[in-house]
C-alpha positions in Angstrom: -88.5 11.9 7.7 -91.2 13.8 5.2 -90.2 15.4 2.1 -92.1 18.4 1.8 -91.3 18.7 -1.8 -88.3 18.0 -4.0 -87.1 20.9 -6.2 -83.6 20.6 -7.7 -81.3 21.0 -4.9 -79.5 24.3 -5.7 -77.8 27.2 -3.8 -77.4 29.4 -6.6 -79.0 33.0 -6.1 -79.4 33.6 -9.9 -81.2 30.8 -11.7 -84.2 30.8 -13.7 -87.2 28.5 -12.5 -86.3 24.8 -12.5 -87.6 22.5 -15.3 -91.1 21.5 -14.8 -93.6 19.0 -16.1 -96.2 20.6 -18.2 -99.7 19.8 -17.1 -103.0 21.2 -16.1 -104.7 20.8 -12.8 -108.3 21.1 -11.8 -109.3 22.8 -8.6 -113.1 22.8 -8.4 -114.3 24.9 -5.4 -117.4 23.0 -4.6 -115.2 20.0 -3.5 -112.2 21.7 -2.4 -110.1 19.0 -4.3 -106.7 19.7 -6.1 -106.6 17.3 -8.7 -102.9 16.4 -9.7 -102.8 15.2 -13.4 -101.7 11.7 -14.0 -99.0 12.8 -16.6 -97.2 14.8 -13.6 -96.2 11.5 -12.0 -94.4 12.6 -9.0 -92.9 15.8 -10.4 -92.4 18.5 -7.6 -93.0 21.4 -10.2 -95.8 21.5 -12.5 -95.9 24.2 -15.2 -99.4 25.8 -15.6 -98.6 27.5 -18.7 -99.0 31.2 -19.4 -102.2 33.4 -19.1 -103.1 37.0 -18.5 -103.0 38.6 -15.3 -106.3 40.4 -14.7 -104.6 42.9 -12.5 -101.8 44.0 -14.7 -102.8 42.8 -18.3 -99.5 41.1 -18.5 -98.6 37.5 -19.8 -97.7 35.5 -16.8 -96.6 31.9 -16.1 -97.9 29.8 -13.5 -96.0 27.1 -11.3 -97.7 24.6 -8.7 -94.9 23.5 -6.4 -96.3 20.2 -5.1 -94.9 19.1 -1.4 -94.8 15.4 -1.1 -94.3 13.4 1.8 -92.0 10.7 1.5 -90.9 8.3 4.3 -87.9 7.2 2.5 -86.6 10.8 2.0 -82.8 11.3 2.7 -80.9 14.5 3.4 -78.5 15.4 0.8 -74.8 15.4 1.5 -73.2 18.4 3.0 -71.2 20.6 0.4 -67.4 20.1 0.8 -65.4 23.3 0.7 -67.0 26.6 0.7 -70.2 26.7 2.7 -73.3 27.1 0.5 -75.4 30.5 0.5 -78.2 28.4 1.7 -80.9 30.6 -0.1 -81.8 30.3 -3.6 -84.5 32.2 -5.8 -87.4 31.0 -8.0 -86.0 33.5 -10.3 -83.6 36.3 -9.7 -85.4 39.5 -9.5 -88.9 37.6 -9.5 -90.4 39.5 -6.3 -93.5 41.3 -5.1 -93.6 44.9 -6.6 -97.2 45.5 -5.4 -98.8 44.5 -2.2 -102.0 42.8 -2.7 -104.6 41.6 0.0 -104.9 37.8 0.6 -107.6 35.8 2.0 -107.6 32.5 4.0 -110.4 30.1 5.1 -109.2 28.2 8.1 -112.0 25.5 8.2 -110.3 22.3 8.3 -111.3 18.7 8.8 -108.7 18.1 11.7 -110.1 20.3 14.5 -107.7 23.1 14.5 -109.3 26.2 16.0 -110.0 28.5 13.0 -109.2 31.7 14.7 -105.6 30.3 15.9 -105.2 29.1 12.2 -105.8 32.5 10.9 -103.7 34.4 13.4 -100.8 32.1 13.1 -100.8 32.3 9.4 -100.7 36.1 9.6 -97.9 35.6 12.1 -96.0 33.6 9.6 -96.2 36.2 6.8 -94.9 38.7 9.4 -92.1 36.7 10.0 -90.9 37.1 6.4 -91.6 40.7 6.0 -89.8 41.5 9.2 -87.0 39.7 7.9 -86.9 41.5 4.4 -84.5 44.2 5.6 -82.1 41.7 7.0 -83.0 42.1 10.6 -85.3 40.5 12.9 -86.6 43.5 14.8 -89.6 45.8 15.1 -89.3 47.1 11.8 -91.2 45.4 9.1 -92.1 45.7 5.3 -95.5 45.3 3.7 -94.9 42.9 0.8 -97.8 40.8 0.3 -100.5 43.1 1.6 -103.1 42.6 4.4 -105.2 39.4 5.0 -108.9 38.5 5.7 -110.6 35.5 7.0 -113.5 34.2 5.1 -116.0 31.4 5.3 -116.3 31.3 1.4 -115.2 28.2 -0.5 -111.9 29.1 -2.0 -109.9 27.3 -4.7 -106.4 27.2 -6.0 -106.3 28.9 -9.5 -104.5 26.6 -11.7 -105.7 27.8 -15.3 -105.1 31.5 -14.8 -104.7 34.2 -11.9 -107.9 35.4 -10.8 -106.9 38.7 -8.9 -107.3 36.7 -5.5 -104.6 35.2 -3.3 -106.2 32.3 -1.6 -105.3 29.9 1.3 -107.3 26.9 2.3 -107.4 23.4 3.5 -108.7 20.9 1.1 -108.1 17.4 -0.5 -105.3 17.0 -2.7 -105.6 14.0 -5.3 -102.3 12.6 -4.5 -102.2 11.0 -1.2 -98.3 11.7 -0.9 -98.7 15.5 -1.3 -98.7 17.6 1.9 -99.6 20.8 0.2 -99.5 22.6 -3.0 -98.4 26.2 -3.6 -99.4 28.0 -6.9 -97.4 31.0 -7.8 -98.0 33.4 -11.0 -95.5 35.8 -12.3 -92.9 36.9 -14.9 -90.0 34.5 -14.3 -87.8 35.4 -17.3 -86.4 38.3 -19.4 -84.7 41.1 -17.8 -84.4 40.9 -14.1 -85.7 44.1 -13.5 -89.2 43.2 -15.4 -89.6 39.9 -13.3 -92.2 40.0 -10.5 -94.7 37.8 -8.7 -98.4 38.4 -9.2 -100.5 35.8 -7.4 -100.4 33.1 -5.2 -102.6 30.4 -3.6 -101.8 27.6 -1.2 -103.8 24.2 -0.4 -103.0 22.2 2.5 -104.2 18.7 2.5 -106.3 17.6 5.6 -107.6 14.5 4.1 -104.4 12.5 4.2 -102.4 14.4 6.8 -103.5 15.2 10.4 -102.4 18.9 11.6 -101.3 20.5 14.9 -100.7 23.8 16.2 -98.6 22.3 18.8 -96.0 20.2 17.3 -97.7 16.9 18.1 -96.1 13.7 17.3 -97.7 12.0 14.3 -99.2 15.4 12.8 -97.8 18.1 10.6 -97.1 21.2 12.5 -99.2 23.9 10.7 -96.7 26.9 11.6 -93.9 24.7 10.6 -95.2 23.9 7.3 -96.7 27.2 6.5 -93.7 29.3 7.4 -91.9 27.0 5.0 -94.6 27.4 2.2 -94.5 31.1 2.5 -91.2 31.3 1.7 -92.3 30.3 -1.9 -95.0 32.8 -1.8 -92.3 35.4 -1.3 -90.1 34.1 -4.2 -87.7 31.6 -2.4 -87.0 28.1 -3.4 -85.9 24.9 -1.4 -82.6 24.0 -0.3 -81.3 20.5 0.0 -77.5 20.5 0.9 -77.5 18.9 4.4 -75.3 21.8 5.3 -78.5 24.1 4.9 -80.5 21.8 7.1 -81.4 24.2 9.7 -82.9 26.7 7.4 -86.5 27.1 7.0 -86.3 26.7 3.2 -84.5 23.2 3.6 -86.7 20.8 1.7 -87.5 18.1 4.1 -89.7 18.0 7.0 -91.0 15.4 9.6 -94.3 14.9 11.6 -94.1 16.8 14.7 -91.3 19.3 13.5 -91.1 22.8 14.7 -87.6 24.2 13.7 -89.1 25.8 10.6 -91.2 28.0 12.6 -88.2 30.5 12.8 -86.2 32.1 10.1 -82.4 31.3 10.1 -79.6 33.0 8.6 -79.8 31.8 5.1 -83.6 32.6 5.0 -83.2 36.1 6.2 -80.2 36.8 3.8 -82.4 35.3 0.9 -85.5 37.3 1.6 -83.4 40.6 2.3 -81.5 40.3 -1.0 -84.5 39.8 -3.0 -86.4 42.8 -1.4 
């Protein structure tokens, strides 16, 4: 069993972001390496501090969610009594209010077809946008905007937002990290004033092999990306074993594909948020 990341288990739908270690990250675009600071240890959430969003001029906070692989990961115990909600937010009310374009560089060191990676990723976003009205059907909301494919070198923005939402494969300094998602936004204050303003993702193709077909011994890209995008939309992990079938359940394994589809808790969470 691999642990994607270890946010504090919770089923509350009205909490503020979990406590996070304060640290800085370096993401030099030339090497595509995301450096996790030694001071972060194995913290699953790293506070990036505050910065000005160039799009709005507002003061925003950044969080890097580090997705660790852990061969010793164990599922949490099932809740007794009332069934948990099986969804939780980074912060209640923290959602996208303006659809912004995103860009992906699908080049990778594991031989994945770049055209398929790009189309797969767009499809993963579409799953969440389709579910935002609470029903999986032909209807869909435009929440995070349209995407484009680039061959440019991209980098996760760990110091301040730069007005671009970037997705890439690259190296992560911690060999146990499968991926890192960075989200900038307003997570405190009145709920009506909270919002998400930028996101970036790095998928580690140095320490992990990847597949588009659920192959054994490899991380399934659609499985992991669908989960990661839940954070892009403002959801966080679940660790109660009663929620193990949900996409936002916080553990994954090599060859796993069950997170490719959204389940009842995922759909309830995204529809309540939007």
